[in-house]
Biopython code that builds the backbone (N, CA, C, O; Angstrom):
import numpy as np
from Bio.PDB.StructureBuilder import StructureBuilder

atoms = [
    (1, "MET", "N", (86.669, 111.423, 106.531)),
    (1, "MET", "CA", (86.596, 110.934, 105.157)),
    (1, "MET", "C", (87.683, 109.883, 104.964)),
    (1, "MET", "O", (88.871, 110.207, 104.969)),
    (2, "GLY", "N", (87.293, 108.669, 104.798)),
    (2, "GLY", "CA", (88.244, 107.582, 104.617)),
    (2, "GLY", "C", (88.180, 107.023, 103.216)),
    (2, "GLY", "O", (87.487, 107.542, 102.340)),
    (3, "ILE", "N", (88.902, 105.978, 103.036)),
    (3, "ILE", "CA", (88.885, 105.269, 101.754)),
    (3, "ILE", "C", (87.834, 104.177, 101.875)),
    (3, "ILE", "O", (87.953, 103.276, 102.705)),
    (4, "ASN", "N", (86.814, 104.262, 101.048)),
    (4, "ASN", "CA", (85.696, 103.328, 101.140)),
    (4, "ASN", "C", (85.687, 102.269, 100.050)),
    (4, "ASN", "O", (85.023, 101.241, 100.183)),
    (5, "ARG", "N", (86.425, 102.518, 98.971)),
    (5, "ARG", "CA", (86.444, 101.583, 97.848)),
    (5, "ARG", "C", (87.889, 101.355, 97.421)),
    (5, "ARG", "O", (88.727, 102.248, 97.553)),
    (6, "PHE", "N", (88.179, 100.178, 96.915)),
    (6, "PHE", "CA", (89.559, 99.912, 96.487)),
    (6, "PHE", "C", (89.986, 100.864, 95.382)),
    (6, "PHE", "O", (91.173, 101.157, 95.236)),
    (7, "GLU", "N", (89.024, 101.349, 94.601)),
    (7, "GLU", "CA", (89.328, 102.278, 93.520)),
    (7, "GLU", "C", (89.881, 103.605, 94.037)),
    (7, "GLU", "O", (90.495, 104.358, 93.281)),
    (8, "ASP", "N", (89.668, 103.893, 95.320)),
    (8, "ASP", "CA", (90.160, 105.123, 95.930)),
    (8, "ASP", "C", (91.604, 104.998, 96.434)),
    (8, "ASP", "O", (92.233, 106.001, 96.775)),
    (9, "VAL", "N", (92.117, 103.792, 96.480)),
    (9, "VAL", "CA", (93.481, 103.561, 96.976)),
    (9, "VAL", "C", (94.471, 104.015, 95.898)),
    (9, "VAL", "O", (94.480, 103.484, 94.788)),
    (10, "ILE", "N", (95.292, 104.990, 96.235)),
    (10, "ILE", "CA", (96.240, 105.560, 95.256)),
    (10, "ILE", "C", (97.153, 104.486, 94.691)),
    (10, "ILE", "O", (97.463, 104.501, 93.500)),
    (11, "ASP", "N", (97.585, 103.561, 95.524)),
    (11, "ASP", "CA", (98.437, 102.463, 95.064)),
    (11, "ASP", "C", (97.730, 101.693, 93.950)),
    (11, "ASP", "O", (98.344, 101.374, 92.932)),
    (12, "TRP", "N", (96.449, 101.394, 94.136)),
    (12, "TRP", "CA", (95.689, 100.664, 93.112)),
    (12, "TRP", "C", (95.576, 101.498, 91.841)),
    (12, "TRP", "O", (95.738, 100.971, 90.740)),
    (13, "GLN", "N", (95.297, 102.799, 91.981)),
    (13, "GLN", "CA", (95.148, 103.674, 90.816)),
    (13, "GLN", "C", (96.424, 103.705, 89.975)),
    (13, "GLN", "O", (96.380, 103.587, 88.750)),
    (14, "LYS", "N", (97.548, 103.865, 90.648)),
    (14, "LYS", "CA", (98.833, 103.936, 89.945)),
    (14, "LYS", "C", (99.193, 102.586, 89.325)),
    (14, "LYS", "O", (99.729, 102.520, 88.219)),
    (15, "THR", "N", (98.890, 101.512, 90.057)),
    (15, "THR", "CA", (99.192, 100.178, 89.557)),
    (15, "THR", "C", (98.324, 99.852, 88.347)),
    (15, "THR", "O", (98.783, 99.205, 87.406)),
    (16, "LYS", "N", (97.083, 100.293, 88.373)),
    (16, "LYS", "CA", (96.197, 100.100, 87.208)),
    (16, "LYS", "C", (96.771, 100.824, 86.000)),
    (16, "LYS", "O", (96.791, 100.289, 84.892)),
    (17, "GLU", "N", (97.236, 102.047, 86.229)),
    (17, "GLU", "CA", (97.841, 102.826, 85.147)),
    (17, "GLU", "C", (99.052, 102.102, 84.557)),
    (17, "GLU", "O", (99.215, 102.036, 83.339)),
    (18, "LEU", "N", (99.899, 101.559, 85.436)),
    (18, "LEU", "CA", (101.062, 100.811, 84.963)),
    (18, "LEU", "C", (100.633, 99.562, 84.191)),
    (18, "LEU", "O", (101.205, 99.246, 83.148)),
    (19, "SER", "N", (99.634, 98.861, 84.703)),
    (19, "SER", "CA", (99.168, 97.649, 84.045)),
    (19, "SER", "C", (98.628, 97.950, 82.644)),
    (19, "SER", "O", (98.915, 97.215, 81.699)),
    (20, "VAL", "N", (97.859, 99.013, 82.511)),
    (20, "VAL", "CA", (97.335, 99.400, 81.194)),
    (20, "VAL", "C", (98.491, 99.718, 80.248)),
    (20, "VAL", "O", (98.462, 99.341, 79.077)),
    (21, "LYS", "N", (99.504, 100.408, 80.757)),
    (21, "LYS", "CA", (100.655, 100.747, 79.917)),
    (21, "LYS", "C", (101.418, 99.491, 79.497)),
    (21, "LYS", "O", (101.878, 99.399, 78.359)),
    (22, "ILE", "N", (101.555, 98.536, 80.394)),
    (22, "ILE", "CA", (102.250, 97.295, 80.052)),
    (22, "ILE", "C", (101.438, 96.492, 79.040)),
    (22, "ILE", "O", (101.999, 95.962, 78.082)),
    (23, "TYR", "N", (100.128, 96.396, 79.240)),
    (23, "TYR", "CA", (99.288, 95.700, 78.260)),
    (23, "TYR", "C", (99.435, 96.353, 76.889)),
    (23, "TYR", "O", (99.544, 95.663, 75.876)),
    (24, "THR", "N", (99.438, 97.688, 76.859)),
    (24, "THR", "CA", (99.559, 98.414, 75.604)),
    (24, "THR", "C", (100.927, 98.208, 74.970)),
    (24, "THR", "O", (101.027, 97.962, 73.768)),
    (25, "LEU", "N", (101.989, 98.310, 75.781)),
    (25, "LEU", "CA", (103.353, 98.169, 75.273)),
    (25, "LEU", "C", (103.578, 96.803, 74.625)),
    (25, "LEU", "O", (104.233, 96.701, 73.588)),
    (26, "PHE", "N", (103.031, 95.753, 75.243)),
    (26, "PHE", "CA", (103.277, 94.394, 74.749)),
    (26, "PHE", "C", (102.109, 93.832, 73.941)),
    (26, "PHE", "O", (102.094, 92.642, 73.626)),
    (27, "PHE", "N", (101.134, 94.671, 73.603)),
    (27, "PHE", "CA", (99.945, 94.209, 72.881)),
    (27, "PHE", "C", (100.290, 93.519, 71.566)),
    (27, "PHE", "O", (99.710, 92.484, 71.236)),
    (28, "GLU", "N", (101.215, 94.078, 70.829)),
    (28, "GLU", "CA", (101.587, 93.538, 69.516)),
    (28, "GLU", "C", (102.663, 92.458, 69.588)),
    (28, "GLU", "O", (103.026, 91.879, 68.564)),
    (29, "SER", "N", (103.171, 92.185, 70.775)),
    (29, "SER", "CA", (104.272, 91.231, 70.916)),
    (29, "SER", "C", (103.873, 89.848, 70.409)),
    (29, "SER", "O", (102.772, 89.361, 70.664)),
    (30, "LYS", "N", (104.801, 89.239, 69.689)),
    (30, "LYS", "CA", (104.578, 87.881, 69.172)),
    (30, "LYS", "C", (105.197, 86.825, 70.086)),
    (30, "LYS", "O", (105.061, 85.627, 69.839)),
    (31, "VAL", "N", (105.874, 87.271, 71.140)),
    (31, "VAL", "CA", (106.480, 86.353, 72.100)),
    (31, "VAL", "C", (105.425, 86.100, 73.183)),
    (31, "VAL", "O", (105.439, 86.722, 74.245)),
    (32, "PHE", "N", (104.506, 85.166, 72.882)),
    (32, "PHE", "CA", (103.298, 85.022, 73.677)),
    (32, "PHE", "C", (103.558, 84.603, 75.126)),
    (32, "PHE", "O", (102.875, 85.097, 76.022)),
    (33, "GLY", "N", (104.496, 83.733, 75.384)),
    (33, "GLY", "CA", (104.771, 83.328, 76.754)),
    (33, "GLY", "C", (105.239, 84.511, 77.584)),
    (33, "GLY", "O", (104.796, 84.703, 78.716)),
    (34, "PHE", "N", (106.137, 85.300, 77.014)),
    (34, "PHE", "CA", (106.642, 86.482, 77.702)),
    (34, "PHE", "C", (105.529, 87.503, 77.877)),
    (34, "PHE", "O", (105.312, 88.027, 78.970)),
    (35, "LYS", "N", (104.832, 87.774, 76.790)),
    (35, "LYS", "CA", (103.737, 88.747, 76.798)),
    (35, "LYS", "C", (102.704, 88.380, 77.858)),
    (35, "LYS", "O", (102.286, 89.228, 78.645)),
    (36, "ASP", "N", (102.302, 87.136, 77.874)),
    (36, "ASP", "CA", (101.303, 86.663, 78.825)),
    (36, "ASP", "C", (101.788, 86.826, 80.262)),
    (36, "ASP", "O", (101.035, 87.271, 81.129)),
    (37, "LEU", "N", (103.037, 86.468, 80.512)),
    (37, "LEU", "CA", (103.567, 86.522, 81.876)),
    (37, "LEU", "C", (103.647, 87.944, 82.408)),
    (37, "LEU", "O", (103.219, 88.200, 83.534)),
    (38, "ILE", "N", (104.184, 88.875, 81.626)),
    (38, "ILE", "CA", (104.326, 90.244, 82.130)),
    (38, "ILE", "C", (102.965, 90.926, 82.259)),
    (38, "ILE", "O", (102.744, 91.698, 83.192)),
    (39, "GLN", "N", (102.064, 90.649, 81.337)),
    (39, "GLN", "CA", (100.725, 91.248, 81.432)),
    (39, "GLN", "C", (99.966, 90.696, 82.637)),
    (39, "GLN", "O", (99.325, 91.448, 83.371)),
    (40, "ARG", "N", (100.041, 89.398, 82.835)),
    (40, "ARG", "CA", (99.342, 88.798, 83.977)),
    (40, "ARG", "C", (99.953, 89.231, 85.299)),
    (40, "ARG", "O", (99.230, 89.442, 86.273)),
    (41, "ALA", "N", (101.272, 89.367, 85.351)),
    (41, "ALA", "CA", (101.927, 89.810, 86.586)),
    (41, "ALA", "C", (101.503, 91.233, 86.926)),
    (41, "ALA", "O", (101.240, 91.543, 88.088)),
    (42, "SER", "N", (101.436, 92.092, 85.927)),
    (42, "SER", "CA", (101.041, 93.482, 86.197)),
    (42, "SER", "C", (99.585, 93.546, 86.666)),
    (42, "SER", "O", (99.259, 94.325, 87.562)),
    (43, "ALA", "N", (98.721, 92.744, 86.077)),
    (43, "ALA", "CA", (97.327, 92.707, 86.515)),
    (43, "ALA", "C", (97.211, 92.111, 87.913)),
    (43, "ALA", "O", (96.348, 92.512, 88.694)),
    (44, "SER", "N", (98.071, 91.163, 88.226)),
    (44, "SER", "CA", (98.057, 90.530, 89.546)),
    (44, "SER", "C", (98.332, 91.542, 90.650)),
    (44, "SER", "O", (97.757, 91.454, 91.735)),
    (45, "VAL", "N", (99.203, 92.496, 90.378)),
    (45, "VAL", "CA", (99.525, 93.506, 91.386)),
    (45, "VAL", "C", (98.265, 94.275, 91.756)),
    (45, "VAL", "O", (97.927, 94.380, 92.935)),
    (46, "MET", "N", (97.574, 94.809, 90.767)),
    (46, "MET", "CA", (96.378, 95.605, 91.060)),
    (46, "MET", "C", (95.257, 94.751, 91.639)),
    (46, "MET", "O", (94.497, 95.215, 92.489)),
    (47, "ASN", "N", (95.150, 93.507, 91.183)),
    (47, "ASN", "CA", (94.101, 92.630, 91.710)),
    (47, "ASN", "C", (94.346, 92.255, 93.171)),
    (47, "ASN", "O", (93.396, 92.144, 93.947)),
    (48, "ASN", "N", (95.592, 92.063, 93.548)),
    (48, "ASN", "CA", (95.893, 91.750, 94.948)),
    (48, "ASN", "C", (95.591, 92.927, 95.866)),
    (48, "ASN", "O", (95.128, 92.737, 96.991)),
    (49, "ILE", "N", (95.852, 94.141, 95.391)),
    (49, "ILE", "CA", (95.514, 95.318, 96.186)),
    (49, "ILE", "C", (94.003, 95.385, 96.386)),
    (49, "ILE", "O", (93.529, 95.616, 97.498)),
    (50, "ALA", "N", (93.252, 95.185, 95.314)),
    (50, "ALA", "CA", (91.790, 95.228, 95.405)),
    (50, "ALA", "C", (91.257, 94.121, 96.310)),
    (50, "ALA", "O", (90.397, 94.366, 97.156)),
    (51, "GLU", "N", (91.761, 92.917, 96.133)),
    (51, "GLU", "CA", (91.290, 91.798, 96.945)),
    (51, "GLU", "C", (91.591, 92.015, 98.423)),
    (51, "GLU", "O", (90.739, 91.776, 99.279)),
    (52, "GLY", "N", (92.795, 92.463, 98.716)),
    (52, "GLY", "CA", (93.161, 92.721, 100.104)),
    (52, "GLY", "C", (92.291, 93.790, 100.734)),
    (52, "GLY", "O", (91.863, 93.652, 101.879)),
    (53, "PHE", "N", (92.028, 94.851, 99.993)),
    (53, "PHE", "CA", (91.180, 95.924, 100.504)),
    (53, "PHE", "C", (89.779, 95.408, 100.809)),
    (53, "PHE", "O", (89.188, 95.745, 101.835)),
    (54, "GLU", "N", (89.266, 94.596, 99.912)),
    (54, "GLU", "CA", (87.900, 94.090, 100.070)),
    (54, "GLU", "C", (87.754, 93.103, 101.225)),
    (54, "GLU", "O", (86.633, 92.796, 101.630)),
    (55, "ARG", "N", (88.851, 92.609, 101.754)),
    (55, "ARG", "CA", (88.792, 91.712, 102.914)),
    (55, "ARG", "C", (88.377, 92.456, 104.180)),
    (55, "ARG", "O", (87.980, 91.840, 105.169)),
    (56, "LYS", "N", (88.471, 93.782, 104.143)),
    (56, "LYS", "CA", (88.023, 94.661, 105.241)),
    (56, "LYS", "C", (88.754, 94.405, 106.548)),
    (56, "LYS", "O", (88.196, 94.604, 107.627)),
    (57, "SER", "N", (89.985, 93.968, 106.455)),
    (57, "SER", "CA", (90.818, 93.741, 107.630)),
    (57, "SER", "C", (92.204, 94.292, 107.313)),
    (57, "SER", "O", (92.800, 93.936, 106.296)),
    (58, "ASN", "N", (92.716, 95.161, 108.184)),
    (58, "ASN", "CA", (94.048, 95.716, 107.941)),
    (58, "ASN", "C", (95.105, 94.622, 107.846)),
    (58, "ASN", "O", (96.032, 94.713, 107.041)),
    (59, "LYS", "N", (94.963, 93.593, 108.669)),
    (59, "LYS", "CA", (95.938, 92.500, 108.660)),
    (59, "LYS", "C", (95.937, 91.789, 107.301)),
    (59, "LYS", "O", (96.998, 91.531, 106.732)),
    (60, "GLU", "N", (94.745, 91.473, 106.786)),
    (60, "GLU", "CA", (94.671, 90.795, 105.487)),
    (60, "GLU", "C", (95.064, 91.729, 104.352)),
    (60, "GLU", "O", (95.722, 91.310, 103.400)),
    (61, "PHE", "N", (94.663, 92.998, 104.448)),
    (61, "PHE", "CA", (95.046, 93.971, 103.434)),
    (61, "PHE", "C", (96.567, 94.059, 103.356)),
    (61, "PHE", "O", (97.145, 94.056, 102.269)),
    (62, "ASN", "N", (97.202, 94.136, 104.512)),
    (62, "ASN", "CA", (98.659, 94.187, 104.583)),
    (62, "ASN", "C", (99.289, 92.959, 103.923)),
    (62, "ASN", "O", (100.263, 93.079, 103.180)),
    (63, "GLN", "N", (98.731, 91.781, 104.198)),
    (63, "GLN", "CA", (99.233, 90.539, 103.609)),
    (63, "GLN", "C", (99.143, 90.594, 102.081)),
    (63, "GLN", "O", (100.082, 90.198, 101.391)),
    (64, "PHE", "N", (98.026, 91.079, 101.557)),
    (64, "PHE", "CA", (97.860, 91.161, 100.107)),
    (64, "PHE", "C", (98.752, 92.231, 99.491)),
    (64, "PHE", "O", (99.161, 92.109, 98.336)),
    (65, "LEU", "N", (99.058, 93.287, 100.260)),
    (65, "LEU", "CA", (100.005, 94.283, 99.756)),
    (65, "LEU", "C", (101.396, 93.675, 99.595)),
    (65, "LEU", "O", (102.119, 94.006, 98.655)),
    (66, "TYR", "N", (101.765, 92.786, 100.516)),
    (66, "TYR", "CA", (103.055, 92.089, 100.378)),
    (66, "TYR", "C", (103.040, 91.137, 99.179)),
    (66, "TYR", "O", (104.046, 90.991, 98.485)),
    (67, "ILE", "N", (101.917, 90.504, 98.944)),
    (67, "ILE", "CA", (101.797, 89.651, 97.752)),
    (67, "ILE", "C", (101.934, 90.507, 96.496)),
    (67, "ILE", "O", (102.593, 90.114, 95.533)),
    (68, "ALA", "N", (101.298, 91.693, 96.518)),
    (68, "ALA", "CA", (101.407, 92.623, 95.386)),
    (68, "ALA", "C", (102.856, 93.046, 95.175)),
    (68, "ALA", "O", (103.300, 93.188, 94.035)),
    (69, "LYS", "N", (103.602, 93.249, 96.273)),
    (69, "LYS", "CA", (105.020, 93.597, 96.153)),
    (69, "LYS", "C", (105.783, 92.479, 95.439)),
    (69, "LYS", "O", (106.673, 92.744, 94.631)),
    (70, "GLY", "N", (105.430, 91.238, 95.742)),
    (70, "GLY", "CA", (106.073, 90.104, 95.077)),
    (70, "GLY", "C", (105.789, 90.087, 93.593)),
    (70, "GLY", "O", (106.688, 89.863, 92.782)),
    (71, "SER", "N", (104.527, 90.327, 93.234)),
    (71, "SER", "CA", (104.165, 90.377, 91.816)),
    (71, "SER", "C", (104.852, 91.546, 91.127)),
    (71, "SER", "O", (105.257, 91.444, 89.969)),
    (72, "TYR", "N", (104.981, 92.656, 91.846)),
    (72, "TYR", "CA", (105.703, 93.802, 91.295)),
    (72, "TYR", "C", (107.144, 93.405, 90.975)),
    (72, "TYR", "O", (107.687, 93.803, 89.945)),
    (73, "GLY", "N", (107.759, 92.619, 91.860)),
    (73, "GLY", "CA", (109.119, 92.151, 91.614)),
    (73, "GLY", "C", (109.204, 91.376, 90.314)),
    (73, "GLY", "O", (110.175, 91.501, 89.568)),
    (74, "LYS", "N", (108.187, 90.579, 90.047)),
    (74, "LYS", "CA", (108.150, 89.817, 88.797)),
    (74, "LYS", "C", (108.053, 90.769, 87.602)),
    (74, "LYS", "O", (108.723, 90.564, 86.590)),
    (75, "VAL", "N", (107.229, 91.798, 87.714)),
    (75, "VAL", "CA", (107.100, 92.780, 86.631)),
    (75, "VAL", "C", (108.436, 93.472, 86.390)),
    (75, "VAL", "O", (108.867, 93.607, 85.245)),
    (76, "GLY", "N", (109.096, 93.914, 87.465)),
    (76, "GLY", "CA", (110.396, 94.572, 87.327)),
    (76, "GLY", "C", (111.425, 93.669, 86.677)),
    (76, "GLY", "O", (112.192, 94.105, 85.818)),
    (77, "SER", "N", (111.440, 92.420, 87.085)),
    (77, "SER", "CA", (112.370, 91.447, 86.522)),
    (77, "SER", "C", (112.091, 91.229, 85.032)),
    (77, "SER", "O", (113.017, 91.137, 84.225)),
    (78, "MET", "N", (110.824, 91.149, 84.684)),
    (78, "MET", "CA", (110.444, 90.958, 83.282)),
    (78, "MET", "C", (110.811, 92.188, 82.432)),
    (78, "MET", "O", (111.171, 92.059, 81.261)),
    (79, "LEU", "N", (110.714, 93.377, 83.039)),
    (79, "LEU", "CA", (111.118, 94.582, 82.315)),
    (79, "LEU", "C", (112.614, 94.545, 82.000)),
    (79, "LEU", "O", (113.033, 94.931, 80.909)),
    (80, "TYR", "N", (113.415, 94.078, 82.963)),
    (80, "TYR", "CA", (114.853, 93.916, 82.701)),
    (80, "TYR", "C", (115.068, 92.944, 81.544)),
    (80, "TYR", "O", (115.862, 93.209, 80.642)),
    (81, "LEU", "N", (114.362, 91.828, 81.577)),
    (81, "LEU", "CA", (114.513, 90.827, 80.521)),
    (81, "LEU", "C", (114.094, 91.395, 79.168)),
    (81, "LEU", "O", (114.781, 91.192, 78.167)),
    (82, "ALA", "N", (112.975, 92.098, 79.137)),
    (82, "ALA", "CA", (112.509, 92.706, 77.881)),
    (82, "ALA", "C", (113.552, 93.683, 77.342)),
    (82, "ALA", "O", (113.804, 93.735, 76.138)),
    (83, "ASN", "N", (114.145, 94.445, 78.231)),
    (83, "ASN", "CA", (115.170, 95.393, 77.815)),
    (83, "ASN", "C", (116.412, 94.670, 77.288)),
    (83, "ASN", "O", (116.945, 95.033, 76.239)),
    (84, "ASN", "N", (116.867, 93.655, 78.009)),
    (84, "ASN", "CA", (118.066, 92.915, 77.591)),
    (84, "ASN", "C", (117.863, 92.162, 76.286)),
    (84, "ASN", "O", (118.816, 91.941, 75.540)),
    (85, "LEU", "N", (116.619, 91.764, 76.007)),
    (85, "LEU", "CA", (116.318, 91.055, 74.762)),
    (85, "LEU", "C", (115.906, 92.012, 73.641)),
    (85, "LEU", "O", (115.490, 91.585, 72.565)),
    (86, "ASN", "N", (116.030, 93.314, 73.915)),
    (86, "ASN", "CA", (115.669, 94.347, 72.937)),
    (86, "ASN", "C", (114.212, 94.287, 72.510)),
    (86, "ASN", "O", (113.880, 94.579, 71.361)),
    (87, "LYS", "N", (113.345, 93.906, 73.441)),
    (87, "LYS", "CA", (111.899, 93.888, 73.174)),
    (87, "LYS", "C", (111.279, 95.240, 73.498)),
    (87, "LYS", "O", (110.181, 95.553, 73.037)),
    (88, "ILE", "N", (111.991, 96.050, 74.301)),
    (88, "ILE", "CA", (111.601, 97.426, 74.582)),
    (88, "ILE", "C", (112.852, 98.281, 74.504)),
    (88, "ILE", "O", (113.968, 97.783, 74.644)),
    (89, "THR", "N", (112.658, 99.562, 74.280)),
    (89, "THR", "CA", (113.800, 100.477, 74.205)),
    (89, "THR", "C", (114.312, 100.780, 75.611)),
    (89, "THR", "O", (113.610, 100.577, 76.601)),
    (90, "GLU", "N", (115.522, 101.258, 75.673)),
    (90, "GLU", "CA", (116.098, 101.688, 76.956)),
    (90, "GLU", "C", (115.247, 102.800, 77.556)),
    (90, "GLU", "O", (115.042, 102.845, 78.769)),
    (91, "LYS", "N", (114.754, 103.694, 76.711)),
    (91, "LYS", "CA", (113.904, 104.798, 77.178)),
    (91, "LYS", "C", (112.626, 104.246, 77.819)),
    (91, "LYS", "O", (112.258, 104.659, 78.919)),
    (92, "ASP", "N", (111.949, 103.316, 77.139)),
    (92, "ASP", "CA", (110.738, 102.713, 77.707)),
    (92, "ASP", "C", (111.051, 101.983, 79.004)),
    (92, "ASP", "O", (110.295, 102.071, 79.972)),
    (93, "PHE", "N", (112.166, 101.264, 79.020)),
    (93, "PHE", "CA", (112.558, 100.556, 80.234)),
    (93, "PHE", "C", (112.675, 101.530, 81.402)),
    (93, "PHE", "O", (112.120, 101.286, 82.473)),
    (94, "ARG", "N", (113.390, 102.624, 81.200)),
    (94, "ARG", "CA", (113.592, 103.611, 82.267)),
    (94, "ARG", "C", (112.264, 104.218, 82.714)),
    (94, "ARG", "O", (112.023, 104.362, 83.912)),
    (95, "ILE", "N", (111.402, 104.574, 81.760)),
    (95, "ILE", "CA", (110.099, 105.164, 82.096)),
    (95, "ILE", "C", (109.288, 104.193, 82.946)),
    (95, "ILE", "O", (108.767, 104.570, 83.995)),
    (96, "PHE", "N", (109.180, 102.947, 82.497)),
    (96, "PHE", "CA", (108.383, 101.952, 83.211)),
    (96, "PHE", "C", (109.003, 101.604, 84.553)),
    (96, "PHE", "O", (108.297, 101.479, 85.554)),
    (97, "PHE", "N", (110.316, 101.449, 84.576)),
    (97, "PHE", "CA", (110.970, 101.064, 85.812)),
    (97, "PHE", "C", (110.878, 102.173, 86.855)),
    (97, "PHE", "O", (110.629, 101.896, 88.029)),
    (98, "ASN", "N", (111.074, 103.421, 86.445)),
    (98, "ASN", "CA", (110.959, 104.542, 87.375)),
    (98, "ASN", "C", (109.538, 104.672, 87.913)),
    (98, "ASN", "O", (109.342, 104.936, 89.099)),
    (99, "PHE", "N", (108.555, 104.487, 87.046)),
    (99, "PHE", "CA", (107.158, 104.536, 87.486)),
    (99, "PHE", "C", (106.877, 103.398, 88.465)),
    (99, "PHE", "O", (106.169, 103.586, 89.454)),
    (100, "SER", "N", (107.428, 102.231, 88.192)),
    (100, "SER", "CA", (107.259, 101.081, 89.088)),
    (100, "SER", "C", (107.869, 101.368, 90.459)),
    (100, "SER", "O", (107.287, 101.018, 91.486)),
    (101, "GLU", "N", (109.037, 102.002, 90.476)),
    (101, "GLU", "CA", (109.672, 102.331, 91.748)),
    (101, "GLU", "C", (108.852, 103.351, 92.537)),
    (101, "GLU", "O", (108.767, 103.266, 93.762)),
    (102, "GLU", "N", (108.254, 104.304, 91.847)),
    (102, "GLU", "CA", (107.378, 105.284, 92.500)),
    (102, "GLU", "C", (106.203, 104.569, 93.168)),
    (102, "GLU", "O", (105.843, 104.869, 94.306)),
    (103, "ILE", "N", (105.618, 103.628, 92.449)),
    (103, "ILE", "CA", (104.488, 102.861, 92.992)),
    (103, "ILE", "C", (104.938, 102.039, 94.192)),
    (103, "ILE", "O", (104.216, 101.942, 95.185)),
    (104, "SER", "N", (106.115, 101.454, 94.109)),
    (104, "SER", "CA", (106.625, 100.639, 95.207)),
    (104, "SER", "C", (106.776, 101.471, 96.480)),
    (104, "SER", "O", (106.500, 100.986, 97.578)),
    (105, "LYS", "N", (107.209, 102.708, 96.335)),
    (105, "LYS", "CA", (107.349, 103.597, 97.494)),
    (105, "LYS", "C", (105.980, 103.918, 98.095)),
    (105, "LYS", "O", (105.827, 103.962, 99.315)),
    (106, "ILE", "N", (105.002, 104.137, 97.242)),
    (106, "ILE", "CA", (103.639, 104.383, 97.727)),
    (106, "ILE", "C", (103.144, 103.167, 98.505)),
    (106, "ILE", "O", (102.560, 103.306, 99.580)),
    (107, "ARG", "N", (103.381, 101.965, 97.952)),
    (107, "ARG", "CA", (102.937, 100.727, 98.606)),
    (107, "ARG", "C", (103.642, 100.537, 99.940)),
    (107, "ARG", "O", (103.009, 100.142, 100.918)),
    (108, "SER", "N", (104.920, 100.808, 99.998)),
    (108, "SER", "CA", (105.651, 100.678, 101.261)),
    (108, "SER", "C", (105.089, 101.635, 102.303)),
    (108, "SER", "O", (104.985, 101.276, 103.476)),
    (109, "GLY", "N", (104.727, 102.845, 101.895)),
    (109, "GLY", "CA", (104.123, 103.780, 102.825)),
    (109, "GLY", "C", (102.779, 103.302, 103.324)),
    (109, "GLY", "O", (102.447, 103.470, 104.497)),
    (110, "LEU", "N", (102.011, 102.708, 102.438)),
    (110, "LEU", "CA", (100.695, 102.174, 102.824)),
    (110, "LEU", "C", (100.865, 101.023, 103.809)),
    (110, "LEU", "O", (100.119, 100.923, 104.784)),
    (111, "ILE", "N", (101.830, 100.167, 103.562)),
    (111, "ILE", "CA", (102.097, 99.040, 104.479)),
    (111, "ILE", "C", (102.471, 99.571, 105.855)),
    (111, "ILE", "O", (101.993, 99.060, 106.868)),
    (112, "LYS", "N", (103.324, 100.593, 105.899)),
    (112, "LYS", "CA", (103.718, 101.167, 107.194)),
    (112, "LYS", "C", (102.524, 101.784, 107.919)),
    (112, "LYS", "O", (102.429, 101.713, 109.145)),
    (113, "THR", "N", (101.622, 102.384, 107.161)),
    (113, "THR", "CA", (100.428, 103.007, 107.747)),
    (113, "THR", "C", (99.530, 101.964, 108.379)),
    (113, "THR", "O", (98.941, 102.207, 109.432)),
    (114, "LEU", "N", (99.419, 100.814, 107.754)),
    (114, "LEU", "CA", (98.541, 99.760, 108.286)),
    (114, "LEU", "C", (99.157, 99.133, 109.514)),
    (114, "LEU", "O", (98.569, 98.227, 110.106)),
]
sb = StructureBuilder()
sb.init_structure("model")
sb.init_model(0)
sb.init_chain("A")
sb.init_seg("    ")
for serial, (resi, resn, name, xyz) in enumerate(atoms, 1):
    if name == "N":
        sb.init_residue(resn, " ", resi, " ")
    sb.init_atom(name, np.array(xyz, "f"), 0.0, 1.0, " ", f" {name:<3s}", serial, name[0])
structure = sb.get_structure()
């Protein structure tokens, strides 16, 4: 029993969950450039995982996982900025950042497996 669809990849599932939470957290934000960037970066992570998986090559999947790691870095950086600008609470920052780190560990394990 293997993984046959990108939707079955735990990394994608967790990243989708994070992306939905980020879209929700910044939905009401009036800082449109910031809002757009963090929302698009979070969606980029999950989309790169899906695209890489659909390439049906471990080498290409691995490459897209590294691209997803880069986009994740952008999300983490934006979370720091949101926190420093008081656009999110310290509590929200910690929740999102800790969840992001958990996902990053899952992704690193997947990369090692490939």
